[in-house]
py3Dmol code that shows the C-alpha trace and the ligand (Angstrom):
import py3Dmol

protein = """\
ATOM      1  CA  UNK A   1       0.000   0.000   0.000  1.00  0.00           C
ATOM      2  CA  UNK A   2       2.572   2.452  -1.171  1.00  0.00           C
ATOM      3  CA  UNK A   3       0.568   5.636  -0.820  1.00  0.00           C
ATOM      4  CA  UNK A   4      -0.743   5.146   2.678  1.00  0.00           C
ATOM      5  CA  UNK A   5       2.142   7.207   3.991  1.00  0.00           C
ATOM      6  CA  UNK A   6       0.720  10.167   2.152  1.00  0.00           C
ATOM      7  CA  UNK A   7      -2.463   9.847   4.143  1.00  0.00           C
ATOM      8  CA  UNK A   8      -0.978   9.512   7.568  1.00  0.00           C
ATOM      9  CA  UNK A   9       2.564   8.753   8.637  1.00  0.00           C
ATOM     10  CA  UNK A  10       2.882   5.145   9.740  1.00  0.00           C
ATOM     11  CA  UNK A  11      -0.761   4.663   8.832  1.00  0.00           C
ATOM     12  CA  UNK A  12       0.034   1.313   7.303  1.00  0.00           C
ATOM     13  CA  UNK A  13       1.132   0.093  10.721  1.00  0.00           C
ATOM     14  CA  UNK A  14      -2.327   0.947  11.989  1.00  0.00           C
ATOM     15  CA  UNK A  15      -3.793  -1.232   9.281  1.00  0.00           C
ATOM     16  CA  UNK A  16      -1.416  -4.001  10.258  1.00  0.00           C
ATOM     17  CA  UNK A  17      -2.378  -3.960  13.911  1.00  0.00           C
ATOM     18  CA  UNK A  18      -6.069  -3.559  13.408  1.00  0.00           C
ATOM     19  CA  UNK A  19      -6.461  -6.613  11.236  1.00  0.00           C
ATOM     20  CA  UNK A  20      -5.490  -8.828  14.139  1.00  0.00           C
ATOM     21  CA  UNK A  21      -8.386  -7.565  16.233  1.00  0.00           C
ATOM     22  CA  UNK A  22     -10.830  -8.035  13.363  1.00  0.00           C
ATOM     23  CA  UNK A  23      -9.462 -11.481  12.441  1.00  0.00           C
ATOM     24  CA  UNK A  24      -8.582 -10.287   8.972  1.00  0.00           C
ATOM     25  CA  UNK A  25      -5.475 -10.691   6.900  1.00  0.00           C
ATOM     26  CA  UNK A  26      -3.445  -7.590   6.136  1.00  0.00           C
ATOM     27  CA  UNK A  27      -1.541  -7.631   2.881  1.00  0.00           C
ATOM     28  CA  UNK A  28       1.322  -5.153   2.825  1.00  0.00           C
ATOM     29  CA  UNK A  29       2.783  -3.654  -0.326  1.00  0.00           C
ATOM     30  CA  UNK A  30       6.372  -4.370  -1.190  1.00  0.00           C
ATOM     31  CA  UNK A  31       7.566  -1.093   0.271  1.00  0.00           C
ATOM     32  CA  UNK A  32       5.657  -1.688   3.485  1.00  0.00           C
ATOM     33  CA  UNK A  33       7.870  -4.549   4.571  1.00  0.00           C
ATOM     34  CA  UNK A  34       9.455  -2.275   7.113  1.00  0.00           C
ATOM     35  CA  UNK A  35      10.908  -5.159   9.011  1.00  0.00           C
ATOM     36  CA  UNK A  36      12.316  -6.634   5.864  1.00  0.00           C
ATOM     37  CA  UNK A  37      13.786  -3.562   4.325  1.00  0.00           C
ATOM     38  CA  UNK A  38      17.278  -2.382   4.889  1.00  0.00           C
ATOM     39  CA  UNK A  39      17.410   1.361   4.513  1.00  0.00           C
ATOM     40  CA  UNK A  40      15.337   2.541   1.635  1.00  0.00           C
ATOM     41  CA  UNK A  41      16.363   0.267  -1.167  1.00  0.00           C
ATOM     42  CA  UNK A  42      13.288  -0.080  -3.241  1.00  0.00           C
ATOM     43  CA  UNK A  43      15.116  -2.251  -5.723  1.00  0.00           C
ATOM     44  CA  UNK A  44      14.284  -5.068  -3.365  1.00  0.00           C
ATOM     45  CA  UNK A  45      11.033  -5.357  -5.212  1.00  0.00           C
ATOM     46  CA  UNK A  46      12.724  -6.326  -8.419  1.00  0.00           C
ATOM     47  CA  UNK A  47      12.419  -9.943  -9.281  1.00  0.00           C
ATOM     48  CA  UNK A  48      14.961 -12.103 -11.018  1.00  0.00           C
ATOM     49  CA  UNK A  49      18.575 -11.138 -10.594  1.00  0.00           C
ATOM     50  CA  UNK A  50      17.893  -8.084  -8.465  1.00  0.00           C
ATOM     51  CA  UNK A  51      15.742 -10.091  -6.098  1.00  0.00           C
ATOM     52  CA  UNK A  52      18.314 -12.847  -5.933  1.00  0.00           C
ATOM     53  CA  UNK A  53      21.069 -10.405  -5.132  1.00  0.00           C
ATOM     54  CA  UNK A  54      19.243  -8.592  -2.367  1.00  0.00           C
ATOM     55  CA  UNK A  55      17.728 -11.783  -0.972  1.00  0.00           C
ATOM     56  CA  UNK A  56      14.357 -10.093  -0.681  1.00  0.00           C
ATOM     57  CA  UNK A  57      12.320 -13.274  -0.782  1.00  0.00           C
ATOM     58  CA  UNK A  58      14.589 -14.879   1.797  1.00  0.00           C
ATOM     59  CA  UNK A  59      14.148 -11.879   4.085  1.00  0.00           C
ATOM     60  CA  UNK A  60      10.361 -12.006   3.721  1.00  0.00           C
ATOM     61  CA  UNK A  61      10.499 -15.643   4.775  1.00  0.00           C
ATOM     62  CA  UNK A  62      12.871 -14.894   7.667  1.00  0.00           C
ATOM     63  CA  UNK A  63      10.727 -11.980   8.873  1.00  0.00           C
ATOM     64  CA  UNK A  64       7.926 -14.409   9.681  1.00  0.00           C
ATOM     65  CA  UNK A  65       5.336 -13.391   7.108  1.00  0.00           C
ATOM     66  CA  UNK A  66       2.664 -16.020   6.706  1.00  0.00           C
ATOM     67  CA  UNK A  67       2.272 -15.835   2.933  1.00  0.00           C
ATOM     68  CA  UNK A  68       3.768 -14.113  -0.054  1.00  0.00           C
ATOM     69  CA  UNK A  69       1.687 -12.486  -2.756  1.00  0.00           C
ATOM     70  CA  UNK A  70       3.349 -11.887  -6.090  1.00  0.00           C
ATOM     71  CA  UNK A  71       1.701  -9.103  -8.083  1.00  0.00           C
ATOM     72  CA  UNK A  72       1.896  -9.973 -11.760  1.00  0.00           C
ATOM     73  CA  UNK A  73       0.094  -6.994 -13.266  1.00  0.00           C
ATOM     74  CA  UNK A  74       2.646  -4.365 -12.286  1.00  0.00           C
ATOM     75  CA  UNK A  75       5.496  -5.437 -14.547  1.00  0.00           C
ATOM     76  CA  UNK A  76       5.489  -1.835 -15.725  1.00  0.00           C
ATOM     77  CA  UNK A  77       3.598   1.111 -14.283  1.00  0.00           C
ATOM     78  CA  UNK A  78       0.312   1.873 -16.026  1.00  0.00           C
ATOM     79  CA  UNK A  79      -0.137   5.293 -17.607  1.00  0.00           C
ATOM     80  CA  UNK A  80      -1.909   6.988 -14.724  1.00  0.00           C
ATOM     81  CA  UNK A  81      -2.945  10.209 -16.346  1.00  0.00           C
ATOM     82  CA  UNK A  82      -4.901  11.450 -13.349  1.00  0.00           C
ATOM     83  CA  UNK A  83      -1.883  11.027 -11.061  1.00  0.00           C
ATOM     84  CA  UNK A  84       0.263  12.812 -13.639  1.00  0.00           C
ATOM     85  CA  UNK A  85      -2.224  15.673 -13.935  1.00  0.00           C
ATOM     86  CA  UNK A  86      -2.239  16.079 -10.154  1.00  0.00           C
ATOM     87  CA  UNK A  87       1.534  15.886  -9.978  1.00  0.00           C
ATOM     88  CA  UNK A  88       1.236  12.885  -7.690  1.00  0.00           C
ATOM     89  CA  UNK A  89       4.211  10.610  -7.172  1.00  0.00           C
ATOM     90  CA  UNK A  90       5.306   8.020  -4.701  1.00  0.00           C
ATOM     91  CA  UNK A  91       6.398   9.707  -1.472  1.00  0.00           C
ATOM     92  CA  UNK A  92       8.946   7.066  -0.633  1.00  0.00           C
ATOM     93  CA  UNK A  93      12.524   7.451  -1.693  1.00  0.00           C
ATOM     94  CA  UNK A  94      12.022   9.448  -4.859  1.00  0.00           C
ATOM     95  CA  UNK A  95       9.848   9.430  -7.966  1.00  0.00           C
ATOM     96  CA  UNK A  96       8.106   6.269  -9.101  1.00  0.00           C
ATOM     97  CA  UNK A  97      10.057   6.574 -12.332  1.00  0.00           C
ATOM     98  CA  UNK A  98      13.115   5.685 -10.274  1.00  0.00           C
ATOM     99  CA  UNK A  99      11.565   2.382  -9.244  1.00  0.00           C
ATOM    100  CA  UNK A 100      12.645  -0.547 -11.328  1.00  0.00           C
ATOM    101  CA  UNK A 101       9.942  -2.851 -12.580  1.00  0.00           C
ATOM    102  CA  UNK A 102      10.567  -5.931 -14.625  1.00  0.00           C
ATOM    103  CA  UNK A 103       8.832  -5.787 -17.974  1.00  0.00           C
ATOM    104  CA  UNK A 104      10.230  -9.234 -18.737  1.00  0.00           C
ATOM    105  CA  UNK A 105       8.290 -10.828 -15.856  1.00  0.00           C
ATOM    106  CA  UNK A 106       7.183 -14.301 -16.916  1.00  0.00           C
ATOM    107  CA  UNK A 107       5.812 -17.515 -15.493  1.00  0.00           C
ATOM    108  CA  UNK A 108       9.433 -18.593 -14.970  1.00  0.00           C
ATOM    109  CA  UNK A 109       9.616 -15.902 -12.281  1.00  0.00           C
ATOM    110  CA  UNK A 110       6.610 -17.380 -10.527  1.00  0.00           C
ATOM    111  CA  UNK A 111       8.355 -20.740 -10.534  1.00  0.00           C
ATOM    112  CA  UNK A 112      11.512 -18.964  -9.288  1.00  0.00           C
ATOM    113  CA  UNK A 113       9.680 -17.497  -6.298  1.00  0.00           C
ATOM    114  CA  UNK A 114       7.879 -20.812  -5.716  1.00  0.00           C
ATOM    115  CA  UNK A 115      11.216 -22.619  -5.434  1.00  0.00           C
ATOM    116  CA  UNK A 116      12.400 -20.151  -2.804  1.00  0.00           C
ATOM    117  CA  UNK A 117       9.249 -20.284  -0.706  1.00  0.00           C
ATOM    118  CA  UNK A 118       8.587 -24.005  -0.344  1.00  0.00           C
ATOM    119  CA  UNK A 119       7.029 -23.597   3.104  1.00  0.00           C
ATOM    120  CA  UNK A 120       5.139 -20.352   2.552  1.00  0.00           C
ATOM    121  CA  UNK A 121       1.786 -20.061   0.753  1.00  0.00           C
ATOM    122  CA  UNK A 122       2.338 -18.220  -2.535  1.00  0.00           C
ATOM    123  CA  UNK A 123      -0.454 -16.232  -4.166  1.00  0.00           C
ATOM    124  CA  UNK A 124      -0.401 -14.460  -7.518  1.00  0.00           C
ATOM    125  CA  UNK A 125      -2.343 -11.223  -7.816  1.00  0.00           C
ATOM    126  CA  UNK A 126      -3.539  -9.759 -11.083  1.00  0.00           C
ATOM    127  CA  UNK A 127      -5.101 -12.750 -12.842  1.00  0.00           C
ATOM    128  CA  UNK A 128      -7.958 -11.928 -15.235  1.00  0.00           C
ATOM    129  CA  UNK A 129      -8.396 -15.001 -17.439  1.00  0.00           C
ATOM    130  CA  UNK A 130      -9.100 -18.697 -17.081  1.00  0.00           C
ATOM    131  CA  UNK A 131      -5.959 -19.421 -19.123  1.00  0.00           C
ATOM    132  CA  UNK A 132      -3.676 -17.494 -16.752  1.00  0.00           C
ATOM    133  CA  UNK A 133      -5.409 -19.065 -13.766  1.00  0.00           C
ATOM    134  CA  UNK A 134      -4.570 -22.482 -15.213  1.00  0.00           C
ATOM    135  CA  UNK A 135      -0.932 -21.446 -15.713  1.00  0.00           C
ATOM    136  CA  UNK A 136      -0.794 -20.131 -12.155  1.00  0.00           C
ATOM    137  CA  UNK A 137      -2.098 -23.400 -10.732  1.00  0.00           C
ATOM    138  CA  UNK A 138       0.388 -25.301 -12.923  1.00  0.00           C
ATOM    139  CA  UNK A 139       3.164 -23.089 -11.513  1.00  0.00           C
ATOM    140  CA  UNK A 140       2.249 -24.392  -8.075  1.00  0.00           C
ATOM    141  CA  UNK A 141       0.663 -21.331  -6.487  1.00  0.00           C
ATOM    142  CA  UNK A 142      -1.501 -21.718  -3.405  1.00  0.00           C
ATOM    143  CA  UNK A 143      -3.994 -18.999  -4.251  1.00  0.00           C
ATOM    144  CA  UNK A 144      -5.109 -16.635  -6.991  1.00  0.00           C
ATOM    145  CA  UNK A 145      -6.174 -13.021  -6.639  1.00  0.00           C
ATOM    146  CA  UNK A 146      -8.443 -11.965  -9.496  1.00  0.00           C
ATOM    147  CA  UNK A 147      -7.680  -8.267  -9.917  1.00  0.00           C
ATOM    148  CA  UNK A 148      -7.264  -5.489 -12.456  1.00  0.00           C
ATOM    149  CA  UNK A 149      -5.347  -3.429  -9.875  1.00  0.00           C
ATOM    150  CA  UNK A 150      -8.340  -1.240  -9.159  1.00  0.00           C
ATOM    151  CA  UNK A 151      -8.526  -0.251 -12.825  1.00  0.00           C
ATOM    152  CA  UNK A 152      -5.311   1.718 -12.407  1.00  0.00           C
ATOM    153  CA  UNK A 153      -3.025  -0.300 -14.628  1.00  0.00           C
ATOM    154  CA  UNK A 154      -4.574  -0.863 -18.059  1.00  0.00           C
ATOM    155  CA  UNK A 155      -7.566   1.167 -19.125  1.00  0.00           C
ATOM    156  CA  UNK A 156     -10.221  -1.115 -20.577  1.00  0.00           C
ATOM    157  CA  UNK A 157      -9.122  -4.232 -18.687  1.00  0.00           C
ATOM    158  CA  UNK A 158     -12.165  -6.178 -17.475  1.00  0.00           C
ATOM    159  CA  UNK A 159     -13.337  -5.826 -13.906  1.00  0.00           C
ATOM    160  CA  UNK A 160     -12.310  -8.596 -11.563  1.00  0.00           C
ATOM    161  CA  UNK A 161     -15.913  -9.366 -10.750  1.00  0.00           C
ATOM    162  CA  UNK A 162     -16.734  -9.811 -14.468  1.00  0.00           C
ATOM    163  CA  UNK A 163     -14.111 -12.495 -15.016  1.00  0.00           C
ATOM    164  CA  UNK A 164     -14.359 -14.066 -11.556  1.00  0.00           C
ATOM    165  CA  UNK A 165     -16.799 -16.852 -12.618  1.00  0.00           C
ATOM    166  CA  UNK A 166     -14.568 -18.029 -15.499  1.00  0.00           C
ATOM    167  CA  UNK A 167     -11.530 -18.105 -13.219  1.00  0.00           C
ATOM    168  CA  UNK A 168     -13.445 -19.944 -10.497  1.00  0.00           C
ATOM    169  CA  UNK A 169     -14.612 -22.503 -13.088  1.00  0.00           C
ATOM    170  CA  UNK A 170     -11.086 -23.002 -14.423  1.00  0.00           C
ATOM    171  CA  UNK A 171      -9.553 -23.373 -10.972  1.00  0.00           C
ATOM    172  CA  UNK A 172     -12.289 -25.801  -9.924  1.00  0.00           C
ATOM    173  CA  UNK A 173     -11.485 -25.669  -6.227  1.00  0.00           C
ATOM    174  CA  UNK A 174      -7.802 -26.598  -6.589  1.00  0.00           C
ATOM    175  CA  UNK A 175      -6.691 -23.401  -4.812  1.00  0.00           C
ATOM    176  CA  UNK A 176      -8.598 -20.525  -3.169  1.00  0.00           C
ATOM    177  CA  UNK A 177      -9.664 -17.700  -5.474  1.00  0.00           C
ATOM    178  CA  UNK A 178      -9.744 -14.166  -4.035  1.00  0.00           C
ATOM    179  CA  UNK A 179     -10.924 -11.027  -5.775  1.00  0.00           C
ATOM    180  CA  UNK A 180     -10.421  -7.293  -5.341  1.00  0.00           C
ATOM    181  CA  UNK A 181     -11.403  -4.026  -6.963  1.00  0.00           C
ATOM    182  CA  UNK A 182     -14.333  -1.865  -5.955  1.00  0.00           C
ATOM    183  CA  UNK A 183     -15.274  -3.669  -2.744  1.00  0.00           C
ATOM    184  CA  UNK A 184     -17.005  -0.767  -1.026  1.00  0.00           C
ATOM    185  CA  UNK A 185     -20.150  -2.144   0.632  1.00  0.00           C
ATOM    186  CA  UNK A 186     -21.170  -5.358   2.336  1.00  0.00           C
ATOM    187  CA  UNK A 187     -23.291  -6.063  -0.728  1.00  0.00           C
ATOM    188  CA  UNK A 188     -20.103  -6.071  -2.831  1.00  0.00           C
ATOM    189  CA  UNK A 189     -18.609  -8.716  -0.553  1.00  0.00           C
ATOM    190  CA  UNK A 190     -21.819 -10.710  -0.929  1.00  0.00           C
ATOM    191  CA  UNK A 191     -21.778 -10.495  -4.743  1.00  0.00           C
ATOM    192  CA  UNK A 192     -18.134 -11.573  -4.914  1.00  0.00           C
ATOM    193  CA  UNK A 193     -18.730 -14.592  -2.673  1.00  0.00           C
ATOM    194  CA  UNK A 194     -21.892 -15.472  -4.611  1.00  0.00           C
ATOM    195  CA  UNK A 195     -19.848 -15.414  -7.825  1.00  0.00           C
ATOM    196  CA  UNK A 196     -17.471 -17.937  -6.343  1.00  0.00           C
ATOM    197  CA  UNK A 197     -14.750 -16.001  -4.522  1.00  0.00           C
ATOM    198  CA  UNK A 198     -13.356 -17.613  -1.391  1.00  0.00           C
ATOM    199  CA  UNK A 199     -12.442 -14.190   0.004  1.00  0.00           C
ATOM    200  CA  UNK A 200     -12.261 -10.536  -0.979  1.00  0.00           C
ATOM    201  CA  UNK A 201      -9.620  -7.864  -0.574  1.00  0.00           C
ATOM    202  CA  UNK A 202     -10.179  -4.144  -0.166  1.00  0.00           C
ATOM    203  CA  UNK A 203      -7.638  -1.346  -0.417  1.00  0.00           C
ATOM    204  CA  UNK A 204      -8.902   2.174  -0.919  1.00  0.00           C
ATOM    205  CA  UNK A 205     -11.644   2.097   1.732  1.00  0.00           C
ATOM    206  CA  UNK A 206      -8.932   1.637   4.349  1.00  0.00           C
ATOM    207  CA  UNK A 207      -6.915   4.507   2.917  1.00  0.00           C
ATOM    208  CA  UNK A 208      -9.991   6.709   3.211  1.00  0.00           C
ATOM    209  CA  UNK A 209     -10.528   5.530   6.773  1.00  0.00           C
ATOM    210  CA  UNK A 210      -6.927   6.374   7.609  1.00  0.00           C
ATOM    211  CA  UNK A 211      -7.299   9.811   6.044  1.00  0.00           C
ATOM    212  CA  UNK A 212     -10.389  10.567   8.097  1.00  0.00           C
ATOM    213  CA  UNK A 213      -9.359   9.260  11.502  1.00  0.00           C
ATOM    214  CA  UNK A 214      -6.172   7.230  11.491  1.00  0.00           C
ATOM    215  CA  UNK A 215      -6.383   3.777  13.039  1.00  0.00           C
ATOM    216  CA  UNK A 216      -9.872   4.546  14.390  1.00  0.00           C
ATOM    217  CA  UNK A 217     -10.937   5.282  10.827  1.00  0.00           C
ATOM    218  CA  UNK A 218      -9.727   1.882   9.711  1.00  0.00           C
ATOM    219  CA  UNK A 219     -11.626   0.276  12.578  1.00  0.00           C
ATOM    220  CA  UNK A 220     -14.733   2.119  11.444  1.00  0.00           C
ATOM    221  CA  UNK A 221     -14.372   0.960   7.843  1.00  0.00           C
ATOM    222  CA  UNK A 222     -14.029  -2.625   9.025  1.00  0.00           C
ATOM    223  CA  UNK A 223     -17.059  -2.260  11.286  1.00  0.00           C
ATOM    224  CA  UNK A 224     -19.209  -0.783   8.522  1.00  0.00           C
ATOM    225  CA  UNK A 225     -18.197  -3.470   6.019  1.00  0.00           C
ATOM    226  CA  UNK A 226     -18.869  -6.232   8.525  1.00  0.00           C
ATOM    227  CA  UNK A 227     -22.236  -4.827   9.587  1.00  0.00           C
ATOM    228  CA  UNK A 228     -23.333  -4.356   5.991  1.00  0.00           C
ATOM    229  CA  UNK A 229     -22.201  -7.845   5.026  1.00  0.00           C
ATOM    230  CA  UNK A 230     -23.973  -9.488   7.961  1.00  0.00           C
ATOM    231  CA  UNK A 231     -27.113  -7.481   7.237  1.00  0.00           C
ATOM    232  CA  UNK A 232     -26.973  -8.554   3.573  1.00  0.00           C
ATOM    233  CA  UNK A 233     -26.532 -12.188   4.572  1.00  0.00           C
ATOM    234  CA  UNK A 234     -29.544 -12.008   6.867  1.00  0.00           C
ATOM    235  CA  UNK A 235     -31.719 -10.352   4.234  1.00  0.00           C
ATOM    236  CA  UNK A 236     -30.692 -12.968   1.662  1.00  0.00           C
ATOM    237  CA  UNK A 237     -31.555 -15.744   4.105  1.00  0.00           C
ATOM    238  CA  UNK A 238     -27.973 -16.957   4.557  1.00  0.00           C
ATOM    239  CA  UNK A 239     -27.113 -18.201   8.032  1.00  0.00           C
ATOM    240  CA  UNK A 240     -23.557 -19.127   7.113  1.00  0.00           C
ATOM    241  CA  UNK A 241     -21.080 -18.060   4.429  1.00  0.00           C
ATOM    242  CA  UNK A 242     -21.376 -21.575   2.997  1.00  0.00           C
ATOM    243  CA  UNK A 243     -25.016 -20.810   2.196  1.00  0.00           C
ATOM    244  CA  UNK A 244     -24.018 -17.977  -0.153  1.00  0.00           C
ATOM    245  CA  UNK A 245     -24.420 -19.352  -3.672  1.00  0.00           C
ATOM    246  CA  UNK A 246     -24.653 -18.094  -7.247  1.00  0.00           C
ATOM    247  CA  UNK A 247     -28.443 -18.410  -7.012  1.00  0.00           C
ATOM    248  CA  UNK A 248     -28.379 -15.053  -5.198  1.00  0.00           C
ATOM    249  CA  UNK A 249     -27.071 -13.067  -8.176  1.00  0.00           C
ATOM    250  CA  UNK A 250     -28.225 -12.547 -11.733  1.00  0.00           C
ATOM    251  CA  UNK A 251     -26.375 -10.844 -14.604  1.00  0.00           C
ATOM    252  CA  UNK A 252     -27.108  -7.112 -14.707  1.00  0.00           C
TER     253      UNK A 252
END
"""
ligand_1 = """\
31
FMN
C -2.497 3.254 -1.933
C -2.507 1.966 -2.683
C -1.328 1.215 -2.762
C -1.317 -0.006 -3.441
N -0.145 -0.749 -3.464
C -0.163 -1.971 -4.051
C 0.996 -2.801 -4.033
O 2.047 -2.457 -3.499
N 0.917 -4.012 -4.635
C -0.230 -4.438 -5.243
O -0.287 -5.537 -5.767
N -1.337 -3.662 -5.269
C -1.327 -2.450 -4.695
N -2.454 -1.665 -4.734
C -3.653 -2.130 -5.452
C -4.596 -2.818 -4.494
O -3.993 -3.930 -3.896
C -5.872 -3.277 -5.197
O -5.559 -4.241 -6.203
C -6.658 -2.157 -5.853
O -6.514 -0.931 -5.175
C -8.135 -2.519 -5.988
O -8.801 -2.501 -4.772
P -9.706 -1.271 -4.236
O -10.732 -0.959 -5.307
O -10.336 -1.817 -2.983
O -8.793 -0.137 -3.996
C -2.488 -0.458 -4.070
C -3.656 0.306 -3.992
C -3.671 1.501 -3.312
C -4.965 2.304 -3.245
"""
view = py3Dmol.view(width=600, height=400)
view.addModel(protein, "pdb")
view.setStyle({"model": 0}, {"cartoon": {"style": "trace"}})
view.addModel(ligand_1, "xyz")
view.setStyle({"model": 1}, {"stick": {}})
view.zoomTo()
view.show()
């Protein structure tokens, strides 16, 4: 969550602590691995040779993280015209143009990370097709995050929710399928689960919560999402999450 620092210094740490109380999983962006980082070397995020040299994956493992999530739709930065118009850039260690991304990222890199994390669940984030989901499962991942990066990478890419059913069909229960992008209300959580997701992720709502009231704002966002989701379940006649099925949703 690179830009959380813009909202409130050390805000990401608030997210990290709060998730434990709410029994949620916090996923931290590559530059949030404060315990893993040495100084400010953002090149840690580079895969392949750079990653091997800095031992980033090894340090993630050593730092006691419980899973590693490899984002595969950020091999280069998308053309974020709105950010450019607003003069926005990453606040950490210099302009985002100074960050090195790997436009040669391939499935070999997934296998490379897999080899180095034999005892840690590995998820890939940024899958949008059944074909890539199949490749991800073949590469030995433990979970798939269906995501178009909040629509901020490639204009015109399909929404995660649109392609979720085809990915869920292709994966056929072999690994958990998560989805993100536009989860704003409890009803969004409900729709995602009804379309076959095992779990959902949310990003920007927590940033907004942080901006409004720091850690308390994050707590509030979690509370609202939970209350809305439970209310939706009740009104749909679902007593348990297992009772949420595709029968609850119809194509718009
Ligand atoms: C401030 C911010 C920082 C993000 N940093 C990362 C990141 O480091 N790695 C990543 O895979 N996605 C990152 N994302 C994308 C989110 O994980 C997510 O895919 C996207 O925002 C869609 O979810 P949302 O609609 O709930 O925001 C970031 C999003 C935001 C808003």
